[in-house]
C-alpha positions as CSV (number, residue, x, y, z in Angstrom):
1,M,88.8,107.6,119.5
2,L,91.8,108.3,117.3
3,L,91.7,111.1,114.7
4,V,94.1,110.5,111.9
5,A,95.1,112.7,109.0
6,L,95.9,110.8,105.8
7,T,97.8,113.2,103.5
8,G,99.7,113.0,100.2
9,G,100.0,114.8,96.9
10,I,97.8,114.2,93.9
11,G,98.4,110.8,92.5
12,S,100.1,109.5,95.7
13,G,97.4,106.9,96.4
14,K,95.4,108.5,99.3
15,S,92.0,107.4,98.0
16,L,93.1,103.7,97.6
17,A,94.7,103.7,101.0
18,G,91.5,105.2,102.4
19,E,89.5,102.4,100.8
20,Y,91.7,99.8,102.4
21,L,91.5,101.5,105.8
22,A,87.7,101.6,105.6
23,A,87.7,97.9,104.8
24,L,89.8,97.3,107.9
25,G,87.3,99.2,110.1
26,A,88.2,102.8,110.0
27,V,85.7,105.6,109.6
28,V,87.1,107.3,106.5
29,V,86.2,110.9,105.7
30,D,87.3,112.4,102.4
31,S,88.0,116.2,102.6
32,D,87.3,116.5,98.8
33,Q,83.9,115.0,99.3
34,L,83.2,117.3,102.2
35,A,84.3,120.2,100.0
36,R,81.7,119.2,97.4
37,Q,79.0,119.0,100.0
38,V,79.6,122.4,101.6
39,V,79.4,124.2,98.2
40,E,76.2,122.5,97.0
41,R,73.5,124.7,95.5
42,G,71.5,126.3,98.3
43,T,74.4,126.5,100.8
44,P,75.9,129.8,102.1
45,A,79.2,128.8,100.6
46,F,77.6,128.4,97.2
47,D,76.3,131.9,97.4
48,E,79.6,133.4,98.5
49,I,81.5,131.6,95.8
50,L,79.1,132.8,93.1
51,A,79.3,136.3,94.4
52,R,83.1,136.2,94.2
53,F,83.6,134.3,90.9
54,G,80.5,135.0,88.9
55,D,78.1,132.9,86.8
56,E,80.9,131.6,84.5
57,I,81.8,128.9,87.0
58,L,78.4,127.4,86.8
59,R,77.2,124.4,84.7
60,D,73.5,123.4,84.8
61,G,73.1,125.6,87.9
62,N,75.8,123.9,89.9
63,I,79.5,124.9,90.5
64,D,81.7,123.4,87.8
65,R,84.7,122.2,89.8
66,S,86.8,122.0,86.7
67,K,86.2,125.6,85.7
68,L,86.7,126.8,89.3
69,G,89.9,124.7,89.5
70,E,91.3,126.4,86.4
71,L,90.9,129.8,88.1
72,V,92.2,128.9,91.6
73,F,95.2,126.8,90.5
74,A,96.4,129.6,88.2
75,D,96.6,132.2,91.0
76,P,97.6,131.5,94.6
77,K,95.7,134.6,95.8
78,V,92.5,133.5,94.2
79,R,92.9,130.0,95.7
80,Q,93.3,131.5,99.1
81,E,90.1,133.5,98.7
82,L,88.2,130.3,97.8
83,E,89.8,128.4,100.8
84,A,88.7,131.2,103.1
85,I,85.1,130.4,102.1
86,T,85.3,126.6,102.1
87,H,87.9,125.5,104.7
88,P,86.1,126.6,107.8
89,R,82.9,124.8,106.6
90,I,84.9,121.7,105.8
91,R,86.3,121.7,109.3
92,E,82.8,122.1,110.8
93,A,81.6,119.2,108.8
94,L,84.5,117.0,110.0
95,D,83.8,118.1,113.6
96,E,80.2,116.9,113.3
97,I,81.5,113.4,112.3
98,V,84.1,113.4,115.1
99,N,81.5,114.4,117.7
100,S,79.2,111.5,116.7
101,A,82.0,108.9,116.8
102,D,82.0,106.0,119.2
103,P,84.8,105.4,121.7
104,G,87.6,103.3,120.1
105,D,86.8,104.5,116.6
106,V,89.6,105.3,114.2
107,I,88.5,108.3,112.1
108,V,90.7,108.8,109.1
109,N,90.5,112.2,107.3
110,Q,91.9,112.1,103.7
111,I,93.2,115.6,103.5
112,P,95.6,116.6,100.7
113,L,96.3,120.1,102.0
114,L,97.3,119.4,105.6
115,V,100.7,121.1,105.4
116,E,99.3,124.0,103.4
117,T,96.5,124.7,105.9
118,G,98.7,124.2,109.0
119,G,96.2,121.6,110.2
120,K,98.5,119.0,111.9
121,A,97.6,120.2,115.4
122,R,93.9,119.1,114.9
123,F,94.9,115.5,114.5
124,D,96.2,112.8,116.9
125,Y,98.3,111.1,114.2
126,V,99.5,111.9,110.7
127,V,100.1,109.5,107.9
128,A,101.8,110.7,104.7
129,I,101.8,108.7,101.5
130,T,104.7,109.4,99.1
131,A,105.5,108.4,95.6
132,P,107.9,109.7,92.9
133,I,106.6,112.6,91.0
134,E,106.8,110.9,87.6
135,L,104.9,107.9,88.9
136,R,102.2,110.2,90.3
137,R,102.1,112.0,86.9
138,Q,101.6,108.7,85.1
139,R,98.8,107.7,87.4
140,C,96.9,111.0,87.0
141,I,97.3,111.0,83.2
142,A,96.0,107.4,83.1
143,R,92.9,108.7,84.9
144,G,92.3,111.3,82.3
145,M,94.0,114.4,83.7
146,K,95.9,116.6,81.4
147,E,99.6,117.0,82.0
148,Y,99.4,120.8,82.5
149,E,96.6,120.3,85.0
150,F,98.8,117.9,87.0
151,D,101.7,120.4,86.9
152,K,99.4,123.2,88.2
153,R,98.1,121.2,91.0
154,V,101.5,119.9,92.1
155,S,102.9,123.4,92.1
156,A,100.1,124.5,94.4
157,Q,100.7,121.6,96.9
158,A,103.4,121.0,99.5
159,S,106.3,118.7,98.6
160,D,106.6,115.1,99.8
161,E,109.5,116.3,102.0
162,E,107.3,118.9,103.6
163,R,104.5,116.3,104.3
164,A,107.0,113.8,105.6
165,A,108.4,116.4,108.0
166,I,105.1,116.5,109.9
167,A,104.1,112.9,109.6
168,D,104.2,110.3,112.3
169,Y,104.1,107.5,109.8
170,I,105.2,107.4,106.1
171,I,104.0,104.9,103.4
172,D,106.1,104.7,100.2
173,N,103.5,103.9,97.5
174,T,106.0,103.2,94.7
175,G,104.7,99.7,94.2
176,D,101.4,98.2,93.0
177,A,98.0,98.0,94.8
178,D,98.9,94.8,96.6
179,A,102.0,96.4,98.0
180,L,100.0,99.4,99.2
181,L,97.4,97.1,100.8
182,R,100.2,95.3,102.8
183,A,101.6,98.6,103.9
184,V,98.2,99.8,105.1
185,E,97.5,96.6,106.9
186,E,100.8,97.0,108.8
187,L,99.9,100.6,109.6
188,W,96.5,99.4,110.9
189,E,97.8,96.6,113.0
190,T,100.9,98.2,114.5
191,E,99.8,101.7,115.0
192,L,96.2,102.8,114.4
193,R,94.1,100.1,116.0
194,R,96.5,99.8,119.0
195,R,96.4,103.5,119.6
196,A,92.6,103.7,119.4
197,L,92.2,100.8,121.9
198,A,94.7,102.5,124.2
199,S,92.7,105.7,124.1
200,Q,89.5,104.1,125.4
């Protein structure tokens, strides 16, 4: 089994690269999706977040991620308090998936905050996706994000240079979707599948 971190800043193309890797045969796990699951109503994390941030973060009885995001991306200390609640539970959820994997599986964890959480040591291989900041901005705005929201999130994330410094493999996602697909296919054929087979 090979455990791979797929990291990159907002708008870099992690999600699309993850879709391509899943189509090629990887088991792809999205940390953002795990983060949603561990804070669902009825979970211990839900109760802790509500106790810390109050009812104003709720909408229809569930945590409104947009409202919560406005709070945590405006204040690094507040963001750290939220991460102290959610990150251990996200790691536990990933561990359950890893423990149920088959020999030879390639498990890819899409994880935007790998540098920020010091998580490199938990992975066998790190892939970083990079793209110019203005291109990432355009992509996010095209998806409906406000420019100020993009700027807040970028300021809370590591730089492409910091991600590249811990990466074993770097994909430059400056091109279109077809170019990204070709880059992901090369990564799969030359690195990931070969390493997973060698680990059996």
